[in-house]
CHARMM internal coordinates of N, CA and C (Angstrom, degrees):
IC EDIT
DIST 1 N 1 CA 1.4442
DIST 1 CA 1 C 1.5240
ANGL 1 N 1 CA 1 C 110.63
DIST 1 C 2 N 1.3291
ANGL 1 CA 1 C 2 N 117.90
DIHE 1 N 1 CA 1 C 2 N -43.28
DIST 2 N 2 CA 1.4527
ANGL 1 C 2 N 2 CA 120.43
DIHE 1 CA 1 C 2 N 2 CA -178.27
DIST 2 CA 2 C 1.5184
ANGL 2 N 2 CA 2 C 110.64
DIHE 1 C 2 N 2 CA 2 C -92.78
DIST 2 C 3 N 1.3218
ANGL 2 CA 2 C 3 N 114.85
DIHE 2 N 2 CA 2 C 3 N 149.32
DIST 3 N 3 CA 1.4524
ANGL 2 C 3 N 3 CA 120.21
DIHE 2 CA 2 C 3 N 3 CA 175.40
DIST 3 CA 3 C 1.5188
ANGL 3 N 3 CA 3 C 108.45
DIHE 2 C 3 N 3 CA 3 C -67.42
DIST 3 C 4 N 1.3229
ANGL 3 CA 3 C 4 N 115.28
DIHE 3 N 3 CA 3 C 4 N 154.39
DIST 4 N 4 CA 1.4583
ANGL 3 C 4 N 4 CA 118.90
DIHE 3 CA 3 C 4 N 4 CA 176.90
DIST 4 CA 4 C 1.5241
ANGL 4 N 4 CA 4 C 110.49
DIHE 3 C 4 N 4 CA 4 C -68.81
DIST 4 C 5 N 1.3260
ANGL 4 CA 4 C 5 N 116.56
DIHE 4 N 4 CA 4 C 5 N -38.28
DIST 5 N 5 CA 1.4562
ANGL 4 C 5 N 5 CA 121.56
DIHE 4 CA 4 C 5 N 5 CA -178.19
DIST 5 CA 5 C 1.5312
ANGL 5 N 5 CA 5 C 108.10
DIHE 4 C 5 N 5 CA 5 C -116.98
DIST 5 C 6 N 1.3063
ANGL 5 CA 5 C 6 N 116.78
DIHE 5 N 5 CA 5 C 6 N 132.81
DIST 6 N 6 CA 1.4704
ANGL 5 C 6 N 6 CA 121.53
DIHE 5 CA 5 C 6 N 6 CA -179.53
DIST 6 CA 6 C 1.5257
ANGL 6 N 6 CA 6 C 107.80
DIHE 5 C 6 N 6 CA 6 C -108.93
DIST 6 C 7 N 1.3235
ANGL 6 CA 6 C 7 N 115.22
DIHE 6 N 6 CA 6 C 7 N 126.60
DIST 7 N 7 CA 1.4575
ANGL 6 C 7 N 7 CA 121.14
DIHE 6 CA 6 C 7 N 7 CA -178.85
DIST 7 CA 7 C 1.5172
ANGL 7 N 7 CA 7 C 110.90
DIHE 6 C 7 N 7 CA 7 C -100.60
DIST 7 C 8 N 1.3227
ANGL 7 CA 7 C 8 N 116.37
DIHE 7 N 7 CA 7 C 8 N 144.55
DIST 8 N 8 CA 1.4687
ANGL 7 C 8 N 8 CA 121.53
DIHE 7 CA 7 C 8 N 8 CA -179.93
DIST 8 CA 8 C 1.5118
ANGL 8 N 8 CA 8 C 111.79
DIHE 7 C 8 N 8 CA 8 C -57.55
DIST 8 C 9 N 1.3191
ANGL 8 CA 8 C 9 N 117.14
DIHE 8 N 8 CA 8 C 9 N -41.33
DIST 9 N 9 CA 1.4623
ANGL 8 C 9 N 9 CA 119.64
DIHE 8 CA 8 C 9 N 9 CA -178.86
DIST 9 CA 9 C 1.5248
ANGL 9 N 9 CA 9 C 111.62
DIHE 8 C 9 N 9 CA 9 C -63.92
DIST 9 C 10 N 1.3341
ANGL 9 CA 9 C 10 N 117.08
DIHE 9 N 9 CA 9 C 10 N -35.17
DIST 10 N 10 CA 1.4617
ANGL 9 C 10 N 10 CA 120.33
DIHE 9 CA 9 C 10 N 10 CA 177.21
DIST 10 CA 10 C 1.5370
ANGL 10 N 10 CA 10 C 110.61
DIHE 9 C 10 N 10 CA 10 C -63.90
DIST 10 C 11 N 1.3252
ANGL 10 CA 10 C 11 N 116.08
DIHE 10 N 10 CA 10 C 11 N -42.54
DIST 11 N 11 CA 1.4737
ANGL 10 C 11 N 11 CA 120.43
DIHE 10 CA 10 C 11 N 11 CA 179.27
DIST 11 CA 11 C 1.5287
ANGL 11 N 11 CA 11 C 109.80
DIHE 10 C 11 N 11 CA 11 C -65.09
DIST 11 C 12 N 1.3244
ANGL 11 CA 11 C 12 N 117.25
DIHE 11 N 11 CA 11 C 12 N -44.47
DIST 12 N 12 CA 1.4639
ANGL 11 C 12 N 12 CA 120.48
DIHE 11 CA 11 C 12 N 12 CA 178.11
DIST 12 CA 12 C 1.5212
ANGL 12 N 12 CA 12 C 111.97
DIHE 11 C 12 N 12 CA 12 C -61.74
DIST 12 C 13 N 1.3232
ANGL 12 CA 12 C 13 N 116.76
DIHE 12 N 12 CA 12 C 13 N -40.04
DIST 13 N 13 CA 1.4702
ANGL 12 C 13 N 13 CA 120.01
DIHE 12 CA 12 C 13 N 13 CA 177.63
DIST 13 CA 13 C 1.5250
ANGL 13 N 13 CA 13 C 111.02
DIHE 12 C 13 N 13 CA 13 C -63.84
DIST 13 C 14 N 1.3272
ANGL 13 CA 13 C 14 N 117.32
DIHE 13 N 13 CA 13 C 14 N -41.44
DIST 14 N 14 CA 1.4639
ANGL 13 C 14 N 14 CA 120.67
DIHE 13 CA 13 C 14 N 14 CA 178.11
DIST 14 CA 14 C 1.5230
ANGL 14 N 14 CA 14 C 111.02
DIHE 13 C 14 N 14 CA 14 C -63.78
DIST 14 C 15 N 1.3354
ANGL 14 CA 14 C 15 N 116.57
DIHE 14 N 14 CA 14 C 15 N -42.12
DIST 15 N 15 CA 1.4649
ANGL 14 C 15 N 15 CA 120.04
DIHE 14 CA 14 C 15 N 15 CA 179.35
DIST 15 CA 15 C 1.5251
ANGL 15 N 15 CA 15 C 110.55
DIHE 14 C 15 N 15 CA 15 C -63.95
DIST 15 C 16 N 1.3269
ANGL 15 CA 15 C 16 N 116.79
DIHE 15 N 15 CA 15 C 16 N -39.54
DIST 16 N 16 CA 1.4522
ANGL 15 C 16 N 16 CA 120.81
DIHE 15 CA 15 C 16 N 16 CA 176.90
DIST 16 CA 16 C 1.5140
ANGL 16 N 16 CA 16 C 111.74
DIHE 15 C 16 N 16 CA 16 C -64.04
DIST 16 C 17 N 1.3319
ANGL 16 CA 16 C 17 N 115.97
DIHE 16 N 16 CA 16 C 17 N -40.58
DIST 17 N 17 CA 1.4646
ANGL 16 C 17 N 17 CA 120.17
DIHE 16 CA 16 C 17 N 17 CA 178.29
DIST 17 CA 17 C 1.5235
ANGL 17 N 17 CA 17 C 110.73
DIHE 16 C 17 N 17 CA 17 C -64.65
DIST 17 C 18 N 1.3196
ANGL 17 CA 17 C 18 N 116.92
DIHE 17 N 17 CA 17 C 18 N -41.72
DIST 18 N 18 CA 1.4707
ANGL 17 C 18 N 18 CA 120.81
DIHE 17 CA 17 C 18 N 18 CA 177.96
DIST 18 CA 18 C 1.5196
ANGL 18 N 18 CA 18 C 110.53
DIHE 17 C 18 N 18 CA 18 C -59.77
DIST 18 C 19 N 1.3264
ANGL 18 CA 18 C 19 N 116.66
DIHE 18 N 18 CA 18 C 19 N -45.57
DIST 19 N 19 CA 1.4596
ANGL 18 C 19 N 19 CA 120.96
DIHE 18 CA 18 C 19 N 19 CA 179.66
DIST 19 CA 19 C 1.5231
ANGL 19 N 19 CA 19 C 111.45
DIHE 18 C 19 N 19 CA 19 C -60.53
DIST 19 C 20 N 1.3328
ANGL 19 CA 19 C 20 N 117.16
DIHE 19 N 19 CA 19 C 20 N -48.23
DIST 20 N 20 CA 1.4674
ANGL 19 C 20 N 20 CA 121.19
DIHE 19 CA 19 C 20 N 20 CA -179.13
DIST 20 CA 20 C 1.5261
ANGL 20 N 20 CA 20 C 111.49
DIHE 19 C 20 N 20 CA 20 C -64.74
DIST 20 C 21 N 1.3225
ANGL 20 CA 20 C 21 N 116.51
DIHE 20 N 20 CA 20 C 21 N -41.43
DIST 21 N 21 CA 1.4664
ANGL 20 C 21 N 21 CA 120.51
DIHE 20 CA 20 C 21 N 21 CA 179.87
DIST 21 CA 21 C 1.5229
ANGL 21 N 21 CA 21 C 111.04
DIHE 20 C 21 N 21 CA 21 C -64.68
DIST 21 C 22 N 1.3362
ANGL 21 CA 21 C 22 N 116.28
DIHE 21 N 21 CA 21 C 22 N -43.29
DIST 22 N 22 CA 1.4606
ANGL 21 C 22 N 22 CA 120.42
DIHE 21 CA 21 C 22 N 22 CA 178.74
DIST 22 CA 22 C 1.5292
ANGL 22 N 22 CA 22 C 110.71
DIHE 21 C 22 N 22 CA 22 C -61.48
DIST 22 C 23 N 1.3323
ANGL 22 CA 22 C 23 N 115.53
DIHE 22 N 22 CA 22 C 23 N -44.45
DIST 23 N 23 CA 1.4591
ANGL 22 C 23 N 23 CA 120.44
DIHE 22 CA 22 C 23 N 23 CA 178.71
DIST 23 CA 23 C 1.5211
ANGL 23 N 23 CA 23 C 111.44
DIHE 22 C 23 N 23 CA 23 C -60.38
DIST 23 C 24 N 1.3230
ANGL 23 CA 23 C 24 N 116.71
DIHE 23 N 23 CA 23 C 24 N -42.08
DIST 24 N 24 CA 1.4629
ANGL 23 C 24 N 24 CA 121.12
DIHE 23 CA 23 C 24 N 24 CA 178.28
DIST 24 CA 24 C 1.5206
ANGL 24 N 24 CA 24 C 111.58
DIHE 23 C 24 N 24 CA 24 C -64.15
DIST 24 C 25 N 1.3350
ANGL 24 CA 24 C 25 N 115.66
DIHE 24 N 24 CA 24 C 25 N -46.92
DIST 25 N 25 CA 1.4686
ANGL 24 C 25 N 25 CA 120.37
DIHE 24 CA 24 C 25 N 25 CA -176.08
DIST 25 CA 25 C 1.5278
ANGL 25 N 25 CA 25 C 111.03
DIHE 24 C 25 N 25 CA 25 C -63.60
DIST 25 C 26 N 1.3287
ANGL 25 CA 25 C 26 N 118.16
DIHE 25 N 25 CA 25 C 26 N -44.53
DIST 26 N 26 CA 1.4681
ANGL 25 C 26 N 26 CA 118.45
DIHE 25 CA 25 C 26 N 26 CA -177.44
DIST 26 CA 26 C 1.5137
ANGL 26 N 26 CA 26 C 112.56
DIHE 25 C 26 N 26 CA 26 C -70.25
DIST 26 C 27 N 1.3326
ANGL 26 CA 26 C 27 N 117.24
DIHE 26 N 26 CA 26 C 27 N -21.35
DIST 27 N 27 CA 1.4689
ANGL 26 C 27 N 27 CA 119.61
DIHE 26 CA 26 C 27 N 27 CA 175.65
DIST 27 CA 27 C 1.5198
ANGL 27 N 27 CA 27 C 112.56
DIHE 26 C 27 N 27 CA 27 C -82.79
DIST 27 C 28 N 1.3253
ANGL 27 CA 27 C 28 N 117.30
DIHE 27 N 27 CA 27 C 28 N -28.35
DIST 28 N 28 CA 1.4629
ANGL 27 C 28 N 28 CA 120.52
DIHE 27 CA 27 C 28 N 28 CA -173.39
DIST 28 CA 28 C 1.5231
ANGL 28 N 28 CA 28 C 113.95
DIHE 27 C 28 N 28 CA 28 C -98.49
DIST 28 C 29 N 1.3120
ANGL 28 CA 28 C 29 N 118.12
DIHE 28 N 28 CA 28 C 29 N -23.94
DIST 29 N 29 CA 1.4698
ANGL 28 C 29 N 29 CA 121.33
DIHE 28 CA 28 C 29 N 29 CA 178.98
DIST 29 CA 29 C 1.5255
ANGL 29 N 29 CA 29 C 109.31
DIHE 28 C 29 N 29 CA 29 C -160.82
DIST 29 C 30 N 1.2959
ANGL 29 CA 29 C 30 N 115.17
DIHE 29 N 29 CA 29 C 30 N 165.97
DIST 30 N 30 CA 1.4660
ANGL 29 C 30 N 30 CA 118.21
DIHE 29 CA 29 C 30 N 30 CA -179.05
DIST 30 CA 30 C 1.5201
ANGL 30 N 30 CA 30 C 110.09
DIHE 29 C 30 N 30 CA 30 C -94.27
DIST 30 C 31 N 1.3111
ANGL 30 CA 30 C 31 N 114.60
DIHE 30 N 30 CA 30 C 31 N 148.00
DIST 31 N 31 CA 1.4595
ANGL 30 C 31 N 31 CA 121.26
DIHE 30 CA 30 C 31 N 31 CA 175.63
DIST 31 CA 31 C 1.5151
ANGL 31 N 31 CA 31 C 108.17
DIHE 30 C 31 N 31 CA 31 C -97.68
DIST 31 C 32 N 1.3205
ANGL 31 CA 31 C 32 N 114.70
DIHE 31 N 31 CA 31 C 32 N 148.66
DIST 32 N 32 CA 1.4626
ANGL 31 C 32 N 32 CA 118.26
DIHE 31 CA 31 C 32 N 32 CA 177.64
DIST 32 CA 32 C 1.5223
ANGL 32 N 32 CA 32 C 109.77
DIHE 31 C 32 N 32 CA 32 C -72.46
DIST 32 C 33 N 1.3129
ANGL 32 CA 32 C 33 N 115.44
DIHE 32 N 32 CA 32 C 33 N 163.51
DIST 33 N 33 CA 1.4618
ANGL 32 C 33 N 33 CA 120.69
DIHE 32 CA 32 C 33 N 33 CA 178.55
DIST 33 CA 33 C 1.5351
ANGL 33 N 33 CA 33 C 110.24
DIHE 32 C 33 N 33 CA 33 C -59.59
DIST 33 C 34 N 1.3306
ANGL 33 CA 33 C 34 N 116.06
DIHE 33 N 33 CA 33 C 34 N -39.32
DIST 34 N 34 CA 1.4664
ANGL 33 C 34 N 34 CA 120.93
DIHE 33 CA 33 C 34 N 34 CA 179.69
DIST 34 CA 34 C 1.5355
ANGL 34 N 34 CA 34 C 111.14
DIHE 33 C 34 N 34 CA 34 C -65.39
DIST 34 C 35 N 1.3121
ANGL 34 CA 34 C 35 N 116.87
DIHE 34 N 34 CA 34 C 35 N -40.97
DIST 35 N 35 CA 1.4664
ANGL 34 C 35 N 35 CA 120.74
DIHE 34 CA 34 C 35 N 35 CA 178.09
DIST 35 CA 35 C 1.5271
ANGL 35 N 35 CA 35 C 110.48
DIHE 34 C 35 N 35 CA 35 C -63.45
DIST 35 C 36 N 1.3219
ANGL 35 CA 35 C 36 N 116.64
DIHE 35 N 35 CA 35 C 36 N -43.23
DIST 36 N 36 CA 1.4660
ANGL 35 C 36 N 36 CA 120.29
DIHE 35 CA 35 C 36 N 36 CA 178.94
DIST 36 CA 36 C 1.5202
ANGL 36 N 36 CA 36 C 111.11
DIHE 35 C 36 N 36 CA 36 C -63.85
DIST 36 C 37 N 1.3363
ANGL 36 CA 36 C 37 N 116.92
DIHE 36 N 36 CA 36 C 37 N -39.57
DIST 37 N 37 CA 1.4662
ANGL 36 C 37 N 37 CA 120.51
DIHE 36 CA 36 C 37 N 37 CA 177.89
DIST 37 CA 37 C 1.5277
ANGL 37 N 37 CA 37 C 110.68
DIHE 36 C 37 N 37 CA 37 C -63.79
DIST 37 C 38 N 1.3210
ANGL 37 CA 37 C 38 N 117.21
DIHE 37 N 37 CA 37 C 38 N -39.78
DIST 38 N 38 CA 1.4653
ANGL 37 C 38 N 38 CA 121.44
DIHE 37 CA 37 C 38 N 38 CA 179.26
DIST 38 CA 38 C 1.5272
ANGL 38 N 38 CA 38 C 110.60
DIHE 37 C 38 N 38 CA 38 C -65.08
DIST 38 C 39 N 1.3138
ANGL 38 CA 38 C 39 N 116.44
DIHE 38 N 38 CA 38 C 39 N -46.41
DIST 39 N 39 CA 1.4679
ANGL 38 C 39 N 39 CA 121.05
DIHE 38 CA 38 C 39 N 39 CA 178.44
DIST 39 CA 39 C 1.5266
ANGL 39 N 39 CA 39 C 109.83
DIHE 38 C 39 N 39 CA 39 C -61.14
DIST 39 C 40 N 1.3135
ANGL 39 CA 39 C 40 N 117.36
DIHE 39 N 39 CA 39 C 40 N -46.41
DIST 40 N 40 CA 1.4646
ANGL 39 C 40 N 40 CA 121.65
DIHE 39 CA 39 C 40 N 40 CA 179.82
DIST 40 CA 40 C 1.5253
ANGL 40 N 40 CA 40 C 111.51
DIHE 39 C 40 N 40 CA 40 C -60.47
DIST 40 C 41 N 1.3278
ANGL 40 CA 40 C 41 N 116.76
DIHE 40 N 40 CA 40 C 41 N -41.71
DIST 41 N 41 CA 1.4637
ANGL 40 C 41 N 41 CA 121.13
DIHE 40 CA 40 C 41 N 41 CA 179.25
DIST 41 CA 41 C 1.5347
ANGL 41 N 41 CA 41 C 110.69
DIHE 40 C 41 N 41 CA 41 C -60.40
DIST 41 C 42 N 1.3131
ANGL 41 CA 41 C 42 N 116.58
DIHE 41 N 41 CA 41 C 42 N -49.15
DIST 42 N 42 CA 1.4634
ANGL 41 C 42 N 42 CA 119.72
DIHE 41 CA 41 C 42 N 42 CA -177.33
DIST 42 CA 42 C 1.5269
ANGL 42 N 42 CA 42 C 111.89
DIHE 41 C 42 N 42 CA 42 C -66.91
DIST 42 C 43 N 1.3170
ANGL 42 CA 42 C 43 N 116.95
DIHE 42 N 42 CA 42 C 43 N -37.79
DIST 43 N 43 CA 1.4663
ANGL 42 C 43 N 43 CA 118.84
DIHE 42 CA 42 C 43 N 43 CA 176.11
DIST 43 CA 43 C 1.5177
ANGL 43 N 43 CA 43 C 111.22
DIHE 42 C 43 N 43 CA 43 C -65.31
DIST 43 C 44 N 1.3186
ANGL 43 CA 43 C 44 N 116.91
DIHE 43 N 43 CA 43 C 44 N -37.31
DIST 44 N 44 CA 1.4725
ANGL 43 C 44 N 44 CA 120.91
DIHE 43 CA 43 C 44 N 44 CA 176.84
DIST 44 CA 44 C 1.5199
ANGL 44 N 44 CA 44 C 110.88
DIHE 43 C 44 N 44 CA 44 C -63.39
DIST 44 C 45 N 1.3288
ANGL 44 CA 44 C 45 N 117.21
DIHE 44 N 44 CA 44 C 45 N -38.93
DIST 45 N 45 CA 1.4626
ANGL 44 C 45 N 45 CA 121.01
DIHE 44 CA 44 C 45 N 45 CA 178.47
DIST 45 CA 45 C 1.5313
ANGL 45 N 45 CA 45 C 110.42
DIHE 44 C 45 N 45 CA 45 C -65.94
DIST 45 C 46 N 1.3196
ANGL 45 CA 45 C 46 N 117.22
DIHE 45 N 45 CA 45 C 46 N -40.61
DIST 46 N 46 CA 1.4613
ANGL 45 C 46 N 46 CA 120.92
DIHE 45 CA 45 C 46 N 46 CA 176.86
DIST 46 CA 46 C 1.5224
ANGL 46 N 46 CA 46 C 109.62
DIHE 45 C 46 N 46 CA 46 C -61.96
DIST 46 C 47 N 1.3324
ANGL 46 CA 46 C 47 N 117.66
DIHE 46 N 46 CA 46 C 47 N -44.31
DIST 47 N 47 CA 1.4594
ANGL 46 C 47 N 47 CA 121.18
DIHE 46 CA 46 C 47 N 47 CA 179.87
DIST 47 CA 47 C 1.5319
ANGL 47 N 47 CA 47 C 111.51
DIHE 46 C 47 N 47 CA 47 C -62.88
DIST 47 C 48 N 1.3213
ANGL 47 CA 47 C 48 N 117.75
DIHE 47 N 47 CA 47 C 48 N -37.12
DIST 48 N 48 CA 1.4685
ANGL 47 C 48 N 48 CA 120.59
DIHE 47 CA 47 C 48 N 48 CA 176.45
DIST 48 CA 48 C 1.5237
ANGL 48 N 48 CA 48 C 110.68
DIHE 47 C 48 N 48 CA 48 C -58.98
DIST 48 C 49 N 1.3288
ANGL 48 CA 48 C 49 N 115.79
DIHE 48 N 48 CA 48 C 49 N -46.43
DIST 49 N 49 CA 1.4665
ANGL 48 C 49 N 49 CA 120.19
DIHE 48 CA 48 C 49 N 49 CA -179.85
DIST 49 CA 49 C 1.5225
ANGL 49 N 49 CA 49 C 110.28
DIHE 48 C 49 N 49 CA 49 C -62.65
DIST 49 C 50 N 1.3281
ANGL 49 CA 49 C 50 N 117.16
DIHE 49 N 49 CA 49 C 50 N -45.22
DIST 50 N 50 CA 1.4645
ANGL 49 C 50 N 50 CA 120.33
DIHE 49 CA 49 C 50 N 50 CA -179.57
DIST 50 CA 50 C 1.5201
ANGL 50 N 50 CA 50 C 112.08
DIHE 49 C 50 N 50 CA 50 C -65.19
DIST 50 C 51 N 1.3230
ANGL 50 CA 50 C 51 N 117.79
DIHE 50 N 50 CA 50 C 51 N -35.87
DIST 51 N 51 CA 1.4625
ANGL 50 C 51 N 51 CA 121.12
DIHE 50 CA 50 C 51 N 51 CA 179.61
DIST 51 CA 51 C 1.5197
ANGL 51 N 51 CA 51 C 112.69
DIHE 50 C 51 N 51 CA 51 C -71.44
DIST 51 C 52 N 1.3310
ANGL 51 CA 51 C 52 N 117.54
DIHE 51 N 51 CA 51 C 52 N -20.59
DIST 52 N 52 CA 1.4581
ANGL 51 C 52 N 52 CA 121.06
DIHE 51 CA 51 C 52 N 52 CA 177.79
DIST 52 CA 52 C 1.5291
ANGL 52 N 52 CA 52 C 112.24
DIHE 51 C 52 N 52 CA 52 C -77.52
DIST 52 C 53 N 1.3118
ANGL 52 CA 52 C 53 N 117.17
DIHE 52 N 52 CA 52 C 53 N -14.94
DIST 53 N 53 CA 1.4754
ANGL 52 C 53 N 53 CA 121.18
DIHE 52 CA 52 C 53 N 53 CA -177.66
DIST 53 CA 53 C 1.5152
ANGL 53 N 53 CA 53 C 111.48
DIHE 52 C 53 N 53 CA 53 C -77.68
END
COOR INIT
IC SEED 1 N 1 CA 1 C
IC BUILD
């Protein structure tokens, strides 16, 4: 499923896509409390990894 080699530009593109998709979704419909908690959890995990660098 995952590529053998991960490129920085690929990660940045994915992060940009996540941002745009989230912006679109919150403007077009509401997310459930559980969905927001899941998104918040995963973003917090990403921030932990970035803060360790």
